[in-house]
C-alpha positions as CSV (number, residue, x, y, z in Angstrom):
1,X,91.7,78.6,99.1
2,X,92.1,82.3,98.3
3,X,95.5,83.4,97.1
4,X,97.0,86.9,97.1
5,X,99.9,87.6,94.9
6,X,102.7,90.0,95.9
7,X,103.8,92.3,93.0
8,X,107.1,94.0,93.5
9,X,107.3,97.5,92.0
10,X,110.9,98.5,91.1
11,X,110.1,102.3,91.1
12,X,112.2,102.8,94.2
13,X,114.9,100.2,93.6
14,X,118.6,101.1,93.5
15,X,119.2,101.0,89.8
16,X,122.9,100.6,90.3
17,X,122.1,97.1,91.7
18,X,118.7,96.6,90.1
19,X,119.2,93.0,88.9
20,X,120.6,91.9,92.3
21,X,117.7,93.6,94.1
22,X,115.1,92.0,91.9
23,X,116.6,88.6,92.2
24,X,116.6,89.0,96.0
25,X,113.0,90.1,96.1
26,X,112.0,87.1,94.0
27,X,113.8,84.8,96.4
28,X,111.8,86.4,99.2
29,X,108.6,85.5,97.6
30,X,107.6,88.2,95.0
31,X,105.2,86.6,92.6
32,X,105.2,89.3,89.9
33,X,107.4,92.2,88.8
34,X,105.6,95.5,88.5
35,X,106.9,98.1,86.0
36,X,105.7,101.7,86.5
37,X,106.2,103.4,83.2
38,X,106.0,107.2,83.2
39,X,107.1,109.9,80.7
40,X,105.7,113.2,82.2
41,X,102.7,113.2,79.9
42,X,100.4,112.0,82.8
43,X,102.5,112.3,85.9
44,X,105.4,114.8,86.7
45,X,107.9,112.0,86.7
46,X,110.0,109.9,84.3
47,X,110.6,106.3,85.2
48,X,111.5,103.3,83.1
49,X,110.7,101.8,79.7
50,X,110.2,98.4,78.1
51,X,113.9,97.7,77.7
52,X,114.4,97.6,81.5
53,X,111.4,95.2,81.8
54,X,112.8,93.0,79.1
55,X,116.2,92.8,80.7
56,X,114.8,91.9,84.1
57,X,112.3,89.4,82.9
58,X,115.0,87.5,81.2
59,X,116.8,87.0,84.5
60,X,113.9,86.0,86.8
61,X,111.2,83.4,86.5
62,X,108.2,85.4,87.4
63,X,105.6,87.2,85.2
64,X,105.8,90.9,84.6
65,X,103.0,93.5,84.6
66,X,103.3,97.1,83.4
67,X,101.4,100.1,84.8
68,X,101.4,102.8,82.1
69,X,101.2,106.3,83.5
70,X,101.3,107.9,80.1
71,X,98.9,109.9,77.9
72,X,99.3,107.6,74.9
73,X,99.5,104.1,76.2
74,X,99.0,102.3,72.9
75,X,102.4,103.6,71.7
76,X,104.1,101.2,74.1
77,X,101.9,98.1,73.7
78,X,104.0,96.4,71.0
79,X,107.3,97.1,72.9
80,X,105.9,95.7,76.1
81,X,104.7,92.5,74.3
82,X,108.2,92.1,72.9
83,X,109.7,92.7,76.4
84,X,107.7,89.7,77.8
85,X,105.3,91.5,80.0
86,X,102.1,89.6,80.6
87,X,99.6,92.2,81.8
88,X,99.3,95.9,81.0
89,X,97.3,98.5,83.0
90,X,96.3,101.7,81.2
91,X,94.8,104.6,83.1
92,X,91.1,105.2,82.5
93,X,91.6,108.9,82.9
94,X,93.7,109.2,79.7
95,X,91.9,106.5,77.6
96,X,89.7,108.1,75.0
97,X,88.8,104.7,73.5
98,X,89.3,102.2,76.4
99,X,87.5,99.3,74.6
100,X,89.8,99.7,71.6
101,X,92.9,99.7,73.9
102,X,91.7,96.5,75.6
103,X,91.2,94.9,72.2
104,X,94.7,96.0,71.0
105,X,96.3,94.4,74.0
106,X,94.4,91.2,73.5
107,X,95.5,91.1,69.9
108,X,99.1,91.3,71.0
109,X,98.6,88.4,73.4
110,X,98.6,90.7,76.5
111,X,96.1,90.8,79.3
112,X,94.3,94.2,79.3
113,X,93.9,95.8,82.6
114,X,92.8,99.3,83.8
115,X,94.1,101.6,86.5
116,X,92.0,104.0,88.6
117,X,93.6,107.1,90.1
118,X,92.4,108.2,93.6
119,X,89.7,110.6,92.3
120,X,88.3,108.2,89.7
121,X,85.2,106.3,90.7
122,X,84.6,102.6,90.3
123,X,81.3,103.4,88.6
124,X,83.2,105.1,85.7
125,X,85.0,101.9,85.0
126,X,82.0,99.6,85.3
127,X,81.3,99.3,81.5
128,X,84.9,98.2,80.9
129,X,85.1,95.6,83.6
130,X,84.0,92.6,81.4
131,X,86.9,93.4,79.0
132,X,89.8,93.5,81.5
133,X,91.7,90.9,83.5
134,X,92.5,93.2,86.4
135,X,91.7,96.6,88.0
136,X,94.4,98.5,89.7
137,X,93.2,100.7,92.6
138,X,95.7,103.4,93.4
139,X,95.8,104.4,97.0
140,X,98.2,107.3,96.3
141,X,98.5,109.8,93.4
142,X,100.3,108.1,90.5
143,X,103.9,108.7,89.7
144,X,105.8,109.0,93.0
145,X,107.0,106.2,95.2
146,X,107.0,106.3,99.0
147,X,103.7,108.1,99.5
148,X,101.4,107.4,102.5
149,X,98.4,105.2,101.8
150,X,95.0,106.9,101.7
151,X,93.1,104.2,103.6
152,X,89.7,105.5,102.7
153,X,90.2,104.5,99.1
154,X,90.1,100.8,100.2
155,X,86.3,101.2,99.9
156,X,86.8,100.9,96.1
157,X,88.1,97.3,96.6
158,X,84.8,96.4,98.3
159,X,82.8,98.1,95.5
160,X,84.8,96.1,92.9
161,X,84.2,92.9,94.8
162,X,80.5,93.5,94.9
163,X,80.4,94.3,91.2
164,X,82.4,91.2,90.3
165,X,80.2,88.9,92.3
166,X,76.9,90.5,91.1
167,X,77.9,90.4,87.4
168,X,79.8,87.1,87.5
169,X,83.0,88.7,86.3
170,X,86.5,87.3,86.6
171,X,88.9,90.3,86.9
172,X,91.5,90.4,89.6
173,X,91.6,93.4,92.0
174,X,95.1,94.9,92.5
175,X,96.0,97.5,95.1
176,X,99.0,99.9,94.8
177,X,100.3,102.8,96.9
178,X,101.7,103.0,100.4
179,X,101.5,99.3,101.2
180,X,103.8,98.4,104.1
181,X,104.2,95.5,106.5
182,X,102.0,97.2,109.1
183,X,99.1,97.8,106.8
184,X,99.2,95.0,104.2
185,X,96.7,93.0,106.4
186,X,94.1,95.8,105.8
187,X,94.6,95.5,102.1
188,X,94.2,91.8,102.1
189,X,91.1,92.0,104.4
190,X,89.6,94.5,101.9
191,X,89.7,91.9,99.2
192,X,92.8,92.5,97.1
193,X,94.0,89.7,94.9
194,X,97.3,91.4,94.0
195,X,99.2,93.6,96.4
196,X,101.7,96.0,94.7
197,X,104.6,96.9,97.0
198,X,107.5,99.2,96.1
199,X,109.5,101.2,98.6
200,X,108.8,98.8,101.5
201,X,110.7,96.1,99.5
202,X,113.3,97.9,97.4
203,X,114.1,100.8,99.6
204,X,114.4,98.6,102.7
205,X,118.1,97.7,102.3
206,X,117.1,94.0,102.4
207,X,114.7,93.2,99.5
208,X,114.7,89.5,100.2
209,X,113.9,89.8,103.9
210,X,111.3,92.6,103.3
211,X,109.5,90.5,100.7
212,X,109.5,87.5,102.9
213,X,108.0,89.5,105.8
214,X,105.3,91.0,103.7
215,X,104.4,87.5,102.3
216,X,104.3,86.2,105.9
217,X,101.9,88.9,106.9
218,X,99.7,88.3,103.8
219,X,99.5,84.6,104.8
220,X,98.5,85.6,108.4
221,X,95.8,87.9,107.1
222,X,94.4,85.1,104.8
223,X,94.1,82.8,107.8
224,X,92.0,85.3,109.7
225,X,88.3,84.7,109.7
226,X,86.3,87.1,107.6
227,X,85.0,90.2,109.5
């Protein structure tokens, strides 16, 4: 049976109560912790670093994945490996040598993955797909939480599914940006394997209840017959 994982992005969490919020979200069903790392070199924002990931991953029993919104991602690979992160997404737009980056991540025992900004085509990533464990499709511009989903970008998920089937590849398809309880079924129906949710969980006031509701809706969507 198909499984869809819920990845909780802490970008919009209350950092004064970060551990409590993360533990509550995990109780509600979050399968992965998603760390958005930004340093203003690729986005206009600063977010968190590997030390925050390390602290949280020691306190919960779920894997962590890092989304690097930085111009020089390789500088952080070693620190993320030490932090206990399992998968690292680097942006294709700032990867001058993406095959080398993927190899460096594998050498550190990490799963290499690639992220695609809204204006980046699936075709531009096609040569790299055999080398990565996942592709992150951004439905908003990277760097800021709470943006509205650009639904038309879900077509990239269908394109990736077709490529994966045609080429016999094994990468997972992750979707991030503006995912809420009222639209998560669309994301699941499009074919996402990993759904990244941030503000809808951590800015809700009840991370446990919000995560549980999104998991319920994911389950409902998976039980629907294919269109």
